[in-house]
Every structure is written in structure tokens, then in C-alpha cells.
N, C-alpha and C positions, 0 to 999 in steps of 0.2 A: 542387487536389483539390476535389471536389464531393460533396455528400451529399444523399440523399433520406431524410427522416425521416417515418415513419408512426406516428401515435399512435392508440391504440385503448383503449376501455373495454369490458369484457364481464363475463360471469359467471365464477365460479371454475371451473366445468366447462369452459367454452370456453377458459379459460386453459391447461388441461392438454393441449389438443390442439395448442397452438402449436409446441412444439419439433419434433415429427415433420413438421408442415407446413413449418416454416422450413427444415429440412434438405432436404426434397425440392425446394422452390422454389429454394434456393440452388444445388443441384446443376445446375439449368438456367441460372440467371442467371449463374453464374460463367464460363460459356462465352462470354459477350458481350464484345466488344472494349472495353477500358478499365475493366473491372470490377476493383476493388481489394479488396473485402471487404464483409462484412455482419455485423451483430450483432443479437441479439434480447435485449431487457432487459424484465424484468417486476417489477412491484410487486404482489405477491400480496394484500397487505392492501387496496390501493386498487383491485384488479382492473383494473390499467392495464398496457399493454405499449407498448414503443417498438421499432421496427425501423429500423435504419440501414443504408443501402446506399451504399457509397463508390465513386466514379468518378474516373479520373485526370484528366478534363477536362470542361468544360461541354459540349463537343461530344459526348463519349462518353455523358454522362448524357442529353443531349437526343436523341441518335440512338437510344437504347434506350427503347422504349415500356414496357419491363418495369419501369421505376421505379414507376409507378403500379400496374401489374399485381402487382408484388411485394407491395405493401401490401394491395391489395384481395384477392388470392388468399390471402395469409397469414391475413387476418382474415375470410375468407369465411363467410357465414352469420351474422355478428355485426353489431353496429352499424357503420356506415360509418366507416372510419378518416379522420383528418385527415392529409393528405399535404403536406409542405412540402419545398422545395428550398433548399439552402444552399451557399455557397462556404466551404470550410474554410480559414481564414486563419492558424491556428496549431494545431499538434498536437505532443504529446509522447507517446512510447510507451517502455515498458520491455521486459523479456523477454516474448515472446509465449508465453502458456500457454493451450492449448485447453481449453475447458470441456466 
């Protein structure tokens, strides 16, 4: 499994627009072959957000230009996000509960 992680710092007002944008972007990204899931995490006190997009293989992640687009569109109009790619080498999950 592979992950693209976008890190962003912005204002409190910009932070409030992230959830609706995240949902609309994920609706499009989830149609891509190899897409496994995405998460949006925020630290409201630090005005920091992380978005994680998971792919079943490096090929699926690399074939989809939407990795970078996902981060840039999500944080559009704000400071440029830092976008990094990782191989997921260990993962543990419990019961899935949508937020």
C-alpha cells in the first residue's frame, strides 16, 4: 500500500472550508483504479491540516496525477501544501467508524 500525504498551514477561516472541499474531491478521486481511501485530519489550534490518500500499489499511485491535484485542490487559495509519497509498511485498523 502507498500513501500521498499533503501537509498545509492556513488560517482558521480557511480551515473551516476544508471538509466540504475534501468530500467533493474524494467523490472524484475514489473512481480512480487502485484508490483505497482518504482521510483529512486537522489541528485547529495549530491551524494545520493533513490529508492522506491511500493507493493499493505504487503503480496505481504513480498512474494517477490526482495525488498532487488532491492536495493542491483541497488547499486551493491557501499556502502551497507540502506533498510527500510513502510506502505503507505496517498498518493496524479496528472497527471502521465514519466521521
